[in-house]
VOBA-1610 file (N, C-alpha, C; in pm, whole numbers, padded with zeros to 5 digits, always signed):
BEGIN
Met-00585+02546+03530Met-00639+02607+03475Met-00539+02723+03502Pro-00408+02743+03498Pro-00332+02844+03540Pro-00345+02980+03470Leu-00448+03032+03471Leu-00497+03164+03412Leu-00548+03277+03517Lys-00540+03396+03478Lys-00569+03481+03599Lys-00747+03508+03528Arg-00789+03592+03628Arg-00955+03604+03604Arg-00956+03702+03498Asn-00876+03768+03531Asn-00903+03877+03365Asn-00879+03849+03256Glu-00809+03710+03250Glu-00791+03702+03123Glu-00855+03590+03057Ile-00960+03549+03111Ile-01081+03492+03060Ile-01211+03569+03020Ile-01281+03524+02960Ile-01459+03541+02913Ile-01527+03424+02952Leu-01610+03453+03056Leu-01692+03356+03067Leu-01850+03377+03007Thr-01898+03255+02906Thr-02002+03286+02826Thr-02099+03211+02888Cys-02223+03248+02913Cys-02357+03147+02994Cys-02435+03171+02889Asp-02527+03068+02844Asp-02655+03022+02808Asp-02756+03090+02906Val-02866+03130+02855Val-02992+03175+02949Val-03096+03058+02969Asp-03168+03006+02884Asp-03276+02923+02903Asp-03217+02779+02938Gly-03243+02731+03078Gly-03195+02570+03074Gly-03083+02573+03143Thr-02986+02688+03155Thr-02858+02700+03228Thr-02859+02808+03335Leu-02868+02947+03269Leu-02900+03028+03418Leu-03034+03033+03482Val-03103+02985+03397Val-03275+03013+03444Val-03359+02909+03378Asp-03460+02848+03427Asp-03576+02794+03382Asp-03665+02881+03376Ala-03679+03006+03262Ala-03807+03075+03294Ala-03958+03018+03283Pro-04039+03081+03313Pro-04053+03223+03382Pro-04007+03210+03532Ala-03952+03097+03583Ala-03899+03106+03698Ala-03780+03214+03725Pro-03765+03271+03838Pro-03665+03392+03867Pro-03525+03314+03857Val-03429+03368+03811Val-03278+03354+03835Val-03261+03318+03984Pro-03209+03180+04003Pro-03156+03152+04171Pro-03076+03261+04199Gln-03089+03294+04325Gln-03026+03389+04395Gln-02877+03348+04426Arg-02849+03223+04388Arg-02688+03196+04398Arg-02618+03219+04256Asn-02718+03212+04159Asn-02632+03251+04049Asn-02631+03378+04059Val-02743+03454+04061Val-02717+03603+04080Val-02592+03651+04171Gln-02603+03613+04285Gln-02489+03636+04352Gln-02358+03614+04337Ala-02341+03501+04251Ala-02184+03450+04194Ala-02166+03534+04066Ile-02263+03591+03999Ile-02217+03644+03869Ile-02179+03810+03922Arg-02242+03861+04025Arg-02185+03994+04077Arg-02073+03953+04124Arg-02052+03878+04214Arg-01912+03864+04272Arg-01812+03858+04161Phe-01813+03740+04109Phe-01729+03737+03971Phe-01694+03857+03896Cys-01791+03931+03891Cys-01776+04067+03802Cys-01694+04197+03876Glu-01751+04189+03993Glu-01660+04275+04121Glu-01527+04225+04135Asn-01492+04134+04108Asn-01363+04081+04159Asn-01283+04076+04004Gly-01319+04131+03904Gly-01252+04146+03760Gly-01275+04038+03659Gly-01391+03956+03688Gly-01389+03888+03600Gly-01481+03954+03474Arg-01497+03877+03353Arg-01539+03954+03227Arg-01665+03815+03224Phe-01774+03897+03219Phe-01895+03760+03196Phe-01986+03841+03097Ala-02029+03727+02990Ala-02116+03753+02909Ala-02229+03640+02880Ile-02349+03707+02814Ile-02477+03599+02801Ile-02452+03551+02664Ala-02469+03426+02655Ala-02447+03341+02480Ala-02597+03284+02481Ser-02673+03335+02436Ser-02837+03305+02419Ser-02881+03326+02254Gly-03001+03226+02253Gly-03054+03268+02097Gly-03162+03376+02156Arg-03172+03449+02253Arg-03249+03529+02310Arg-03218+03696+02193Ser-03318+03764+02205Ser-03286+03919+02122Ser-03211+04010+02258Pro-03134+04116+02204Pro-03092+04195+02300Pro-03193+04265+02406Ala-03297+04250+02345Ala-03420+04321+02459Ala-03451+04231+02563Ser-03455+04101+02511Ser-03487+04004+02588Ser-03372+03968+02695Val-03266+03958+02663Val-03146+03931+02736Val-03157+04073+02828Gly-03179+04173+02781Gly-03169+04312+02867Gly-03239+04300+02974Arg-03345+04202+03030Arg-03433+04223+03118Arg-03357+04175+03248Tyr-03267+04101+03205Tyr-03195+04000+03312Tyr-03076+04122+03399Leu-03033+04238+03320Leu-02924+04295+03361Leu-02933+04403+03469Ser-03062+04408+03526Ser-03109+04452+03634Ser-03089+04385+03771Leu-03053+04260+03739Leu-03000+04173+03863Leu-02834+04160+03850Phe-02791+04138+03711Phe-02632+04138+03752Phe-02563+04207+03619Pro-02459+04233+03631Pro-02387+04307+03517Pro-02337+04212+03404Val-02331+04239+03310Val-02242+04209+03184Val-02120+04302+03168Thr-02023+04201+03177Thr-01873+04315+03165Thr-01799+04251+03003Ala-01850+04201+02936Ala-01818+04167+02798Ala-01938+04200+02701Pro-01925+04202+02573Pro-02010+04217+02480Pro-02065+04053+02489Cys-02215+04056+02428Cys-02284+03927+02453Cys-02318+03876+02317Ile-02324+03710+02286Ile-02377+03656+02202Ile-02535+03672+02189Val-02567+03696+02060Val-02733+03689+02097Val-02770+03616+01934Phe-02907+03598+01957Phe-02961+03551+01836Phe-02891+03419+01809Asn-02843+03296+01886Asn-02770+03219+01871Asn-02660+03231+01783Gly-02554+03334+01801Gly-02487+03341+01715Gly-02492+03437+01610Gly-02607+03477+01619Gly-02636+03595+01487Gly-02603+03728+01501Gly-02561+03760+01614Gly-02515+03889+01675Gly-02440+03900+01787Ile-02322+03996+01785Ile-02254+04034+01904Ile-02323+04183+01979Tyr-02358+04184+02093Tyr-02437+04294+02116Tyr-02346+04351+02241Asp-02331+04505+02236Asp-02255+04528+02355Asp-02349+04638+02427Phe-02373+04602+02552Phe-02503+04669+02623Phe-02448+04809+02674Gln-02333+04796+02687Gln-02282+04944+02738Gln-02293+05055+02616Ala-02272+04983+02511Ala-02259+05113+02408Ala-02393+05112+02338Lys-02482+04988+02370Lys-02610+04987+02306Lys-02615+04975+02162Lys-02524+04894+02088Lys-02522+04876+01950Lys-02454+04719+01924Met-02515+04666+01814Met-02471+04559+01746Met-02322+04581+01694Leu-02224+04478+01742Leu-02082+04483+01686Leu-02054+04444+01593Tyr-02160+04320+01562Tyr-02141+04209+01483Tyr-02269+04160+01445Ser-02320+04099+01310Ser-02431+04069+01271Ser-02442+03988+01119Val-02528+03852+01160Val-02553+03773+01027Val-02668+03781+01008Cys-02751+03816+00920Cys-02901+03830+00893Cys-02930+03725+00797Leu-03093+03674+00828Leu-03113+03575+00740Leu-03136+03638+00595Pro-03071+03537+00506Pro-03124+03562+00338Pro-03251+03582+00303Lys-03268+03669+00222Lys-03419+03692+00167Lys-03473+03563+00119Ser-03439+03470+00097Ser-03495+03349+00053Ser-03579+03282+00192Phe-03538+03287+00276Phe-03626+03276+00409Phe-03779+03265+00412Val-03843+03385+00343Val-03969+03428+00321Val-04029+03277+00265Gly-03987+03248+00137Gly-04032+03118+00097Gly-04039+03020+00163Tyr-03923+02977+00219Tyr-03907+02892+00315Tyr-04038+02879+00457Leu-04059+02970+00494Leu-04133+02996+00591Leu-04287+02969+00503Ala-04311+02993+00396Ala-04425+02969+00355Ala-04406+02849+00322Ala-04368+02779+00281Ala-04362+02623+00307Ala-04415+02526+00418Ile-04312+02608+00513Ile-04379+02542+00650Ile-04480+02560+00699Ile-04521+02709+00670Ile-04670+02746+00757Ile-04781+02660+00668Gly-04741+02639+00541Gly-04836+02590+00436Gly-04856+02427+00501Lys-04751+02380+00500Lys-04764+02209+00574Lys-04800+02213+00724Phe-04758+02327+00798Phe-04818+02297+00954Phe-04865+02444+01006Pro-05003+02493+00957Pro-05030+02629+00991Pro-05056+02656+01121Glu-05065+02551+01230Glu-05073+02580+01388Glu-04986+02630+01401Leu-04864+02619+01377Leu-04743+02632+01453Leu-04729+02794+01473Gly-04655+02847+01594Gly-04594+02983+01622Gly-04493+03001+01528Val-04494+03112+01455Val-04380+03162+01386Val-04338+03314+01411Val-04253+03309+01464Val-04198+03469+01523Val-04055+03479+01454Leu-04066+03589+01404Leu-03898+03668+01347Leu-03858+03749+01428Gly-03732+03727+01438Gly-03667+03804+01545Gly-03552+03926+01497Arg-03584+04039+01592Arg-03509+04188+01551Arg-03427+04226+01682Pro-03357+04282+01692Pro-03291+04337+01833Pro-03396+04383+01952Glu-03481+04473+01869Glu-03596+04509+01974Glu-03721+04477+01926Gln-03752+04391+01849Gln-03884+04359+01802Gln-03911+04194+01761Tyr-03991+04143+01814Tyr-04067+04011+01748Tyr-04186+04040+01633Ile-04182+03953+01562Ile-04302+03980+01446Ile-04342+03867+01459Ser-04486+03827+01465Ser-04554+03719+01462Ser-04634+03703+01321Val-04581+03601+01217Val-04648+03561+01087Val-04743+03463+01066Ser-04756+03413+01206Ser-04880+03284+01187Ser-04954+03288+01320Ser-05034+03192+01365Ser-05076+03168+01460Ser-05018+03192+01601Ile-05061+03255+01672Ile-05008+03340+01788Ile-05023+03244+01899Tyr-05081+03152+01891Tyr-05102+03065+02038Tyr-04995+03019+02113Tyr-04894+02911+02011Tyr-04797+02857+02069Tyr-04698+02938+02080Ser-04694+03073+02033Ser-04588+03187+02056Ser-04608+03248+02194Gln-04730+03260+02209Gln-04755+03305+02353Gln-04720+03213+02472Lys-04758+03078+02438Lys-04738+02972+02512Lys-04600+02958+02547Tyr-04555+02950+02474Tyr-04368+02929+02486Tyr-04271+03032+02484Leu-04310+03171+02432Leu-04245+03253+02406Leu-04279+03379+02471Gly-04375+03368+02548Gly-04433+03480+02645Gly-04356+03493+02759Lys-04274+03382+02778Lys-04192+03432+02920Lys-04104+03524+02911Glu-04058+03582+02778Glu-03959+03665+02731Glu-04019+03811+02742His-04163+03798+02762His-04216+03945+02793His-04203+04065+02708Ile-04156+04010+02540Ile-04139+04091+02458Ile-04274+04098+02359Pro-04333+04186+02332Pro-04449+04175+02278Pro-04439+04157+02114Phe-04547+04119+02048Phe-04546+04017+01927Phe-04610+04112+01825Thr-04556+04169+01728Thr-04610+04300+01625Thr-04690+04179+01508Pro-04816+04145+01484Pro-04862+04096+01387Pro-04821+04113+01221Gln-04775+04060+01149Gln-04773+04086+00995Gln-04802+03949+00919Thr-04822+04019+00793Thr-04792+03895+00705Thr-04678+03857+00655Leu-04671+03747+00574Leu-04545+03714+00520Leu-04519+03803+00351Asp-04593+03867+00319Asp-04594+03993+00201Asp-04558+04133+00296Gln-04563+04137+00400Gln-04559+04279+00456Gln-04427+04274+00507Leu-04355+04165+00478Leu-04222+04173+00558Leu-04118+04278+00478Glu-04034+04365+00594Glu-03936+04438+00521Glu-03819+04452+00604Gly-03701+04458+00537Gly-03545+04489+00633Gly-03534+04338+00662Asp-03416+04335+00745Asp-03343+04218+00781Asp-03401+04197+00915Phe-03380+04038+00942Phe-03419+03951+01062Phe-03289+03868+01106Tyr-03303+03833+01211Tyr-03153+03776+01258Tyr-03213+03615+01260Lys-03329+03569+01293Lys-03360+03441+01329Lys-03541+03422+01309Val-03547+03299+01281Val-03715+03270+01299Val-03709+03171+01400Ile-03797+03173+01490Ile-03826+03098+01615Ile-03983+03011+01591Met-03964+02894+01548Met-04122+02822+01557Met-04154+02736+01691Ser-04251+02776+01746Ser-04315+02717+01888Ser-04388+02611+01836Met-04402+02509+01916Met-04489+02387+01924Met-04481+02292+02013Glu-04615+02219+02057Glu-04581+02087+02129Glu-04466+01984+02074Ala-04397+01955+02209Ala-04259+01874+02173Ala-04285+01779+02075Glu-04422+01689+02073Glu-04426+01569+02019Glu-04419+01609+01875Met-04454+01712+01844Met-04468+01772+01689Met-04332+01833+01603Leu-04250+01852+01707Leu-04115+01905+01667Leu-04055+01800+01535Pro-04029+01677+01607Pro-03945+01610+01503Pro-04032+01599+01356Met-04167+01626+01371Met-04216+01628+01221Met-04189+01716+01130Val-04170+01854+01231Val-04150+02002+01150Val-03972+01999+01090Arg-03922+01937+01223Arg-03788+01914+01151Arg-03738+01832+01076Glu-03799+01748+01061Glu-03786+01648+00944Glu-03827+01697+00814Phe-03935+01772+00803Phe-03977+01834+00676Phe-03866+01953+00660Ala-03849+02046+00741Ala-03755+02167+00692Ala-03625+02087+00643Leu-03566+01973+00704Leu-03441+01961+00664Leu-03486+01856+00526Ser-03571+01826+00487Ser-03571+01758+00352Ser-03598+01863+00242Gln-03567+01946+00262Gln-03615+02077+00157Gln-03499+02086+00078Gly-03351+02091+00172Gly-03229+02124+00075Gly-03204+02243+00084Trp-03268+02324+00173Trp-03237+02468+00173Trp-03068+02482+00231Glu-02994+02541+00151Glu-02861+02557+00173Glu-02790+02689+00212Asp-02863+02754+00251Asp-02840+02927+00293Asp-02898+02925+00424Val-02939+02826+00509Val-03007+02879+00629Val-02958+02735+00712His-02956+02767+00844His-02965+02655+00927His-03027+02624+00990Ile-03085+02464+01049Ile-03202+02445+01136Ile-03144+02380+01221Thr-03178+02467+01353Thr-03129+02415+01510Thr-03248+02411+01614Gln-03254+02321+01700Gln-03335+02290+01790Gln-03267+02349+01937Ser-03349+02484+01969Ser-03307+02535+02112Ser-03386+02492+02246Ser-03468+02407+02207Ser-03546+02384+02306Ser-03646+02264+02297Pro-03710+02203+02374Pro-03807+02070+02316Pro-03933+02166+02240Asn-03954+02262+02260Asn-04035+02325+02176Asn-04037+02416+02057Phe-03861+02439+02069Phe-03863+02546+01998Phe-03754+02514+01861Leu-03792+02515+01712Leu-03696+02493+01615Leu-03692+02625+01552Glu-03535+02645+01503Glu-03513+02779+01444Glu-03469+02749+01349Ile-03493+02898+01262Ile-03399+02891+01156Ile-03303+03022+01142Val-03176+03006+01120Val-03090+03089+01155Val-02993+03091+01024Pro-02908+03233+01018Pro-02829+03205+00880Pro-02749+03097+00875Lys-02705+03058+00730Lys-02625+02908+00769Lys-02481+02940+00815Asp-02415+03027+00826Asp-02294+03049+00917Asp-02309+03130+01073Ala-02459+03113+01130Ala-02452+03165+01248Ala-02511+03030+01341Asn-02411+03033+01439Asn-02414+02953+01575Asn-02353+03016+01659Lys-02402+02932+01786Lys-02281+03034+01918Lys-02125+02988+01917Gly-02088+02892+01813Gly-01956+02886+01774Gly-01905+02994+01716Thr-01964+03012+01605Thr-01905+03154+01502Thr-01962+03270+01575Gly-02024+03291+01683Gly-02047+03377+01750Gly-01938+03383+01883Leu-01874+03306+01904Leu-01785+03308+02004Leu-01640+03356+01926Leu-01607+03299+01807Leu-01530+03348+01740Leu-01537+03488+01685Ala-01655+03561+01673Ala-01663+03684+01661Ala-01646+03762+01789Leu-01695+03696+01897Leu-01651+03777+02037Leu-01496+03779+02061Ser-01418+03665+02023Ser-01277+03645+02030Ser-01208+03777+01966His-01276+03802+01840His-01217+03879+01750His-01210+04007+01819Ile-01332+04043+01858Ile-01383+04184+01904Ile-01300+04206+02038Thr-01281+04120+02111Thr-01236+04158+02242Thr-01071+04098+02284Gly-01012+04038+02152Gly-00881+04006+02173Gly-00837+03904+02242Val-00950+03850+02325Val-00933+03697+02416Val-00942+03592+02345Pro-00858+03498+02322Pro-00874+03347+02236Pro-00973+03283+02284Val-01017+03190+02199Val-01122+03123+02236Val-01063+03000+02366Ser-00920+03001+02358Ser-00895+02887+02415Ser-00852+02942+02564His-00905+03067+02590His-00914+03144+02717His-01067+03154+02747Met-01173+03110+02670Met-01300+03126+02704Met-01374+02986+02803Val-01417+03019+02892Val-01501+02911+02962Val-01664+02939+02900Ser-01717+02836+02887Ser-01861+02850+02842Ser-01945+02718+02871Ile-02062+02780+02940Ile-02167+02680+03007Ile-02275+02696+02899Gly-02343+02582+02893Gly-02451+02570+02818Gly-02528+02424+02854Asp-02648+02436+02792Asp-02754+02280+02825Asp-02818+02215+02715Tyr-02789+02303+02583Tyr-02871+02202+02485Tyr-02806+02215+02367Tyr-02864+02137+02240Tyr-02813+02157+02123Tyr-02776+02248+02072Asn-02852+02368+02075Asn-02784+02517+02011Asn-02685+02563+02077Asp-02630+02476+02178Asp-02501+02528+02264Asp-02377+02473+02231Leu-02408+02359+02112Leu-02309+02243+02061Leu-02175+02311+02035Glu-02210+02395+01930Glu-02051+02465+01840Glu-02012+02548+01940Met-02068+02611+02031Met-01982+02653+02101Met-01917+02587+02225Leu-01988+02482+02269Leu-01900+02398+02360Leu-01783+02335+02289Gln-01820+02290+02165Gln-01693+02231+02102Gln-01568+02315+02061Leu-01601+02452+02082Leu-01503+02545+02039Leu-01441+02584+02167Thr-01510+02610+02267Thr-01466+02701+02395Thr-01353+02603+02450Gly-01258+02693+02536Gly-01121+02633+02613Gly-01176+02526+02705Phe-01285+02580+02762Phe-01318+02497+02890Phe-01466+02501+02871Pro-01547+02393+02793Pro-01671+02331+02797Pro-01748+02317+02941Val-01865+02372+02984Val-01924+02331+03114Val-02081+02296+03068Thr-02141+02215+03124Thr-02299+02180+03139Thr-02335+02200+03252Val-02480+02170+03267Val-02552+02185+03385Val-02593+02035+03390Gly-02646+01996+03547Gly-02682+01839+03541Gly-02831+01806+03467Asn-02892+01895+03438Asn-03029+01909+03324Asn-02997+01893+03216Ala-02864+01898+03173Ala-02855+01872+03004Ala-02887+01744+02971Pro-02890+01755+02864Pro-02899+01576+02768Pro-02767+01493+02811Asp-02760+01381+02791Asp-02622+01314+02792Asp-02510+01344+02706Asp-02576+01387+02564Asp-02482+01410+02432Asp-02405+01535+02452Ile-02475+01634+02517Ile-02412+01739+02570Ile-02290+01742+02673Lys-02334+01673+02786Lys-02224+01615+02889Lys-02114+01540+02857Lys-02127+01459+02745Lys-02003+01391+02692Lys-01907+01480+02648Ile-01938+01598+02601Ile-01819+01667+02530Ile-01791+01789+02606Cys-01820+01796+02727Cys-01780+01879+02830Cys-01682+01830+02924Lys-01611+01911+02987Lys-01519+01903+03069Lys-01557+01894+03213Leu-01645+01961+03230Leu-01726+01959+03395Leu-01903+01972+03359Thr-01927+01903+03444Thr-02076+01931+03488Thr-02130+01973+03614Val-02205+02053+03601Val-02201+02105+03762Val-02358+02075+03789Gly-02435+02111+03891Gly-02539+02093+03930Gly-02646+02173+03872Asn-02768+02111+03871Asn-02879+02153+03798Asn-02886+02334+03752Cys-02956+02349+03685Cys-02985+02494+03660Cys-03050+02554+03774Met-03163+02531+03799Met-03258+02612+03922Met-03168+02570+04049Asp-03083+02504+04056Asp-03027+02479+04202Asp-02881+02534+04197Gly-02872+02641+04121Gly-02750+02729+04100Gly-02615+02624+04039Gly-02628+02602+03914Gly-02532+02548+03827Gly-02435+02651+03820Val-02482+02775+03725Val-02384+02871+03709Val-02300+02890+03853Ala-02339+02939+03953Ala-02288+02932+04067Ala-02138+02841+04088Asp-02205+02721+04098Asp-02113+02616+04100Asp-01995+02627+03994Leu-02017+02675+03872Leu-01880+02715+03783Leu-01806+02807+03845Ile-01869+02914+03858Ile-01792+03029+03915Ile-01728+02996+04061Glu-01801+02933+04167Glu-01699+02878+04249Glu-01583+02796+04224Tyr-01611+02687+04114Tyr-01497+02610+04064Tyr-01377+02719+03992Leu-01449+02824+03929Leu-01310+02931+03868Leu-01253+02976+04007Glu-01318+03027+04083Glu-01282+03109+04189Glu-01149+03010+04258Ala-01170+02897+04267Ala-01097+02821+04335Ala-00960+02796+04242His-00989+02779+04096His-00874+02761+04010His-00797+02864+03944Leu-00872+02978+03955Leu-00800+03074+03881Leu-00742+03187+03957Glu-00618+03213+03905Glu-00542+03309+03985Glu-00638+03446+03985Ala-00587+03514+04101Ala-00684+03636+04116Ala-00613+03753+04001
//
């Protein structure tokens, strides 16, 4: 990897890669990210989370490049405090949600905006699995929804997810994409929104080619990013399907896998 540290951008997933929330971020990861940025490295988060949720971690370490949020639905500049790129859900998604909630009324269903989560169904599973993000939910009905939304997060027990996914995929909705971001989350995002398209947008904004990107993730919503990036990396706790497409597998998330990657980069990049 004969590149200089300031010629790359390191994009890092949050959940399952940087940290297994609600546990704290491993100190090895915090210290390594600080050191990487202090020495001229460009570090960005690439997450399904909202800017408000990602921003909670920025008291621990800096980000020195715009960040991929909403699973590629947006690029957010934390220095300028604004979206640089965004893709929102089509208005048709409201009807799709009505069909899903009608079939599975127990689901937790939350809609994401940069500074707000709106709950449109039972709150139990949303609180159980999304509560770790510490973003309050604003309750609304589907009829009350107004404005643009970046994604839908459906929360449920792991054994229920295959049934919900099969139902959603069987509907033939061509203007959205269904993606699984954890054993308990199924998401609806715009058709052309994923972390791969987010990486392309980040490349366009920064001028750094994707061949000079280093990306680390752990799950299926990281797939397109890992397939596109110049140097794909995963953690030891990732599924085997993800490990197979990566050039490097580091330690487990909570053992400091991100720090392992940064130490690898420090050994292989020119200063």
